[in-house]
C-alpha positions in Angstrom: 33.5 98.1 138.5 34.6 94.5 138.9 32.3 91.6 139.3 34.0 90.8 142.6 33.3 94.2 143.9 29.6 94.1 142.7 29.2 91.0 144.8 30.4 92.8 147.9 27.8 95.5 147.6 24.1 95.6 148.3 21.7 96.7 145.6 21.5 100.5 145.1 25.2 101.1 146.0 28.2 102.9 144.5 31.8 103.2 145.7 33.8 106.4 146.5 37.5 105.7 146.3 40.3 107.5 148.1 43.6 106.5 146.5 46.5 107.6 148.8 50.1 107.5 147.5 51.8 106.5 150.8 55.0 104.8 151.8 54.7 101.0 152.2 51.0 101.2 151.4 50.1 102.0 155.0 47.8 104.8 156.2 47.6 106.3 159.7 44.3 105.5 161.4 43.8 109.2 162.2 44.1 110.1 158.5 41.7 107.3 157.5 39.1 108.4 160.1 39.3 112.2 159.3 39.1 111.7 155.5 36.2 109.3 155.7 34.4 111.6 158.1 35.0 114.5 155.6 33.3 112.4 152.9 30.4 111.7 155.1 29.9 115.5 155.8 30.2 116.4 152.2 27.5 113.9 151.2 25.3 115.1 154.1 25.7 118.7 152.9 24.8 117.7 149.3 21.8 115.8 150.6 20.6 118.7 152.7 21.1 121.4 150.0 20.6 119.6 146.6 18.2 116.8 147.5 16.4 118.7 150.3 17.2 115.9 152.8 15.0 113.4 150.9 17.7 110.9 149.9 18.1 108.2 152.5 21.4 106.3 152.5 24.1 104.7 154.6 27.9 105.1 154.2 29.8 101.9 154.8 33.5 101.0 154.7 34.8 98.2 152.5 38.0 96.4 152.9 41.0 98.3 151.4 42.3 96.9 148.1 45.9 95.7 147.7 48.6 98.0 146.4 48.8 101.7 147.3 46.3 102.3 150.1 42.9 102.5 148.6 40.0 103.5 150.9 36.6 102.3 149.6 33.5 103.9 151.0 30.1 102.7 149.7 27.0 104.8 149.6 24.0 102.5 150.0 20.8 104.2 149.0 17.5 102.8 150.4 15.1 105.5 149.3 15.8 107.6 146.2 12.9 109.9 147.0 12.5 111.5 143.6 15.9 113.0 143.7 15.5 114.2 140.1 12.7 116.5 141.2 15.2 118.4 143.3 18.1 118.6 140.8 15.9 119.6 137.9 16.2 123.3 138.7 18.6 125.9 137.4 20.7 125.8 140.5 20.5 122.1 141.1 21.3 121.3 137.4 24.4 123.6 137.5 25.7 121.8 140.6 25.1 118.3 139.1 26.6 119.2 135.7 29.5 121.0 137.2 30.4 118.4 139.8 29.8 115.2 137.8 30.3 116.4 134.2 26.8 115.2 133.3 23.5 117.2 133.3 20.5 115.9 135.2 18.8 114.8 132.0 21.7 112.4 131.3 21.4 110.9 134.8 17.7 110.6 134.2 18.3 108.9 130.9 20.6 106.4 132.5 18.0 105.7 135.1 15.3 105.2 132.5 17.5 102.8 130.6 18.2 100.9 133.8 14.6 100.5 134.6 13.0 100.3 131.2 11.0 103.5 132.0 11.1 106.9 130.4 13.2 109.6 132.0 10.2 111.8 132.7 8.8 109.2 135.1 11.7 109.9 137.4 10.7 113.4 138.2 7.7 111.8 140.1 7.6 110.3 143.6 8.6 106.7 143.9 6.1 104.4 145.5 7.3 101.8 148.1 6.2 99.0 145.8 7.9 100.4 142.7 9.5 97.5 141.0 12.3 99.6 139.6 13.2 101.1 143.0 16.5 99.1 143.2 17.6 100.6 139.9 16.6 104.1 141.0 18.6 103.6 144.2 21.6 102.4 142.2 21.6 105.5 140.0 21.0 107.8 142.9 24.0 106.3 144.7 26.1 106.8 141.7 25.0 110.4 141.5 25.7 111.1 145.2 29.1 109.4 144.8 30.0 111.5 141.7 29.0 114.7 143.3 31.0 114.0 146.5 34.0 113.1 144.4 33.6 116.3 142.4 33.7 118.4 145.5 36.9 116.7 146.6 38.8 116.5 143.3 38.0 119.8 141.6 40.2 122.9 142.0 39.0 125.9 144.0 38.5 128.0 140.9 36.3 125.3 139.3 34.1 125.0 142.4 33.8 128.8 142.5 32.8 128.9 138.9 30.1 126.2 139.5 28.8 128.3 142.3 29.5 125.9 145.2 31.0 128.7 147.3 27.9 130.8 147.4 25.3 128.0 146.8 24.6 126.8 150.4 27.3 124.2 150.4 29.5 125.8 152.9 29.5 122.7 155.1 30.7 120.7 152.1 33.6 123.1 151.5 34.6 123.0 155.2 34.6 119.2 155.1 36.7 119.3 151.9 39.2 121.6 153.6 39.4 119.2 156.6 40.1 116.3 154.2 43.1 118.0 152.8 44.2 119.3 156.2 44.4 115.7 157.3 46.5 114.8 154.2 48.8 117.7 155.0 49.2 116.5 158.6 50.1 113.0 157.5 53.5 113.6 155.9 53.5 110.1 154.4 50.7 111.1 151.9 52.4 112.3 148.8 49.5 112.4 146.3 45.8 111.6 146.2 43.4 110.3 143.6 39.7 109.3 143.6 39.7 106.4 141.2 41.4 103.1 141.7 43.1 103.2 138.3 43.6 106.9 137.5 46.9 107.3 139.4 47.3 110.3 141.7 46.3 113.5 139.9 46.5 115.7 143.0 50.0 116.2 144.3 50.9 117.3 147.8 51.8 120.7 146.6 48.1 121.3 145.9 46.9 120.2 149.3 47.4 123.6 151.0 45.2 125.5 148.5 42.5 122.9 148.8 42.7 123.0 152.6 41.7 126.7 152.7 38.5 127.3 154.5 35.6 128.9 152.5 35.0 132.6 153.1 32.8 133.2 156.1 29.3 134.3 155.2 28.6 137.9 156.3 25.9 137.5 158.9 22.8 139.5 157.9 22.4 142.3 160.4 19.0 142.7 162.0 17.3 145.8 160.7 17.5 148.8 163.1 14.8 149.0 165.7 11.9 151.4 165.0 11.6 154.4 167.3 8.1 155.7 167.8 7.0 159.2 168.9 4.1 161.7 168.7 4.9 165.1 167.2 3.4 168.0 165.4 4.4 168.7 161.8 4.0 171.9 159.8 3.6 170.7 156.2 5.4 172.7 153.5 5.1 170.3 150.6 2.4 167.6 150.7 2.0 164.7 148.2 -1.7 163.8 147.8 -0.9 160.7 145.7 -0.4 157.9 148.1 1.2 155.6 145.5 3.7 158.3 144.5 5.2 158.7 148.0 8.1 156.3 147.4 9.2 158.8 144.7 8.4 162.1 146.3 7.9 162.1 150.1 6.0 164.7 152.1 8.1 167.6 153.4 7.5 169.6 156.5 9.0 171.1 159.6 8.8 169.3 162.9 8.0 170.9 166.3 11.6 172.1 166.5 11.2 173.8 163.1 13.7 171.5 161.4 13.1 170.1 157.9 11.8 166.5 157.7 10.7 164.2 155.0 8.3 161.3 155.5 5.6 159.1 154.1 2.1 158.5 155.5 1.1 154.9 155.9 -2.2 155.5 157.7 -4.9 153.8 155.6 -7.7 155.7 157.4 -6.1 159.0 156.6 -6.0 158.1 152.9 -9.7 157.0 153.0 -10.5 160.5 154.3 -8.5 162.0 151.5 -10.3 159.9 148.8 -13.7 160.9 150.4 -12.6 164.5 150.5 -13.4 164.7 154.1 -10.4 166.9 155.0 -10.3 170.6 155.2 -7.1 171.3 153.2 -5.2 174.6 153.6 -2.2 176.1 151.8 0.0 175.2 154.7 -1.3 172.3 156.8 -0.5 171.2 160.4 -0.4 167.5 161.3 -0.2 165.8 164.6 1.1 162.4 164.0 2.3 159.2 165.5 5.3 158.3 163.5 8.4 156.0 163.5 11.9 156.0 162.1 15.0 153.8 162.2 18.3 155.3 163.5 21.2 154.4 161.2 24.6 155.8 162.0 23.0 158.3 164.4 20.6 159.7 161.8 16.9 159.0 161.3 15.9 157.0 158.2 12.7 155.7 156.7 10.3 158.0 158.5 6.8 156.6 158.5 3.6 158.2 159.8 1.7 155.3 161.3 -1.3 157.3 162.4 -2.4 160.9 161.6 -3.9 162.0 165.0 -5.0 165.6 164.0 -5.3 167.5 160.8 -5.4 171.3 161.0 -6.6 171.0 164.6 -9.4 168.5 163.8 -9.0 165.3 165.7 -8.9 162.2 163.5 -7.7 159.3 165.6 -6.2 158.0 168.8 -2.6 156.9 168.9 -2.0 153.2 168.3 -1.2 151.1 171.3 1.9 149.0 171.8 0.4 145.7 170.5 -0.8 147.4 167.3 2.6 148.9 166.8 4.2 145.5 167.4 2.0 144.1 164.6 3.0 146.9 162.2 6.7 147.5 163.1 7.9 144.5 165.0 10.7 145.5 167.4 10.3 149.2 168.4 10.8 151.6 171.3 9.2 154.9 172.3 10.9 158.3 172.2 9.9 161.7 173.4 11.5 165.1 173.2 10.7 168.3 175.1 9.2 171.0 172.9 11.9 173.2 171.3 14.6 170.6 171.5 15.9 168.5 168.6 14.1 165.2 168.1 15.3 161.9 166.7 13.7 162.9 163.4 15.9 165.9 162.9 18.3 166.0 159.9 21.4 167.0 161.9 24.4 168.2 160.1 
């Protein structure tokens, strides 16, 4: 960085360059605005995801340099906010190393050298009166600049390998696509670079691939609603080990004499079992309040919430709606006339 440029900047700043190969060294205003806005959005996404919104900075526009059109955007960091705490994780370190070519420990080393302090100190919170705060802001600005540039200049395959595509930086990738879409729209832009003296490594033929939007994230579907009913069950194969139910469920026949499999989640019932206060027969009859989730028209995940009767002996009252809400969350009630199939039938 030249001495003249250093004088233009405030302390704690670093410059991001957009070097456009354009005819007559002129750039359309729309292209300038859209590409600068893309850089702002990329930096914002990095701050949100990598630095957990702790980095405070401004993005300012510097006068273009002479020659081929050279946009200069300066990140001016005012509070570094212990950025190295957030990037010193497996995911954060992978992003920093992949996008900048230097691991977090190297950035911390540079910061330590700049402030005459050890690198370990920069994994702690900075105090407002920290005398080395300006140097910390300087290195933080350089890190943010390098990562923003990395998102813009690296190929799609490289970003995918780093893990950017699935690492919470979707907004950064969308902004990157918009950057190159603006370059495609401006037919005067032949090539692009991100350093003032590196030429133009990205030709126009590469713009289309880089302008591709990231794959849309598959929205997580809400789990199916629980359906609650009260039924009588004729037990054909119990499992008296409560902890073993996830491997071998209870088996029985419901009031329509159809086979059903279920687990018993009723803590009071298991207390009675442990105290041996149940009269167990060879084939037992239960009256239960139970729930299931309907998936593709079939009952799944049957759960006995409350055992109401055991071999004709009353054990408990059904749970009321507020208690079911606390246990199941969203649910609805279902009833079926005796002799008709219920929601818990395994229908072929």
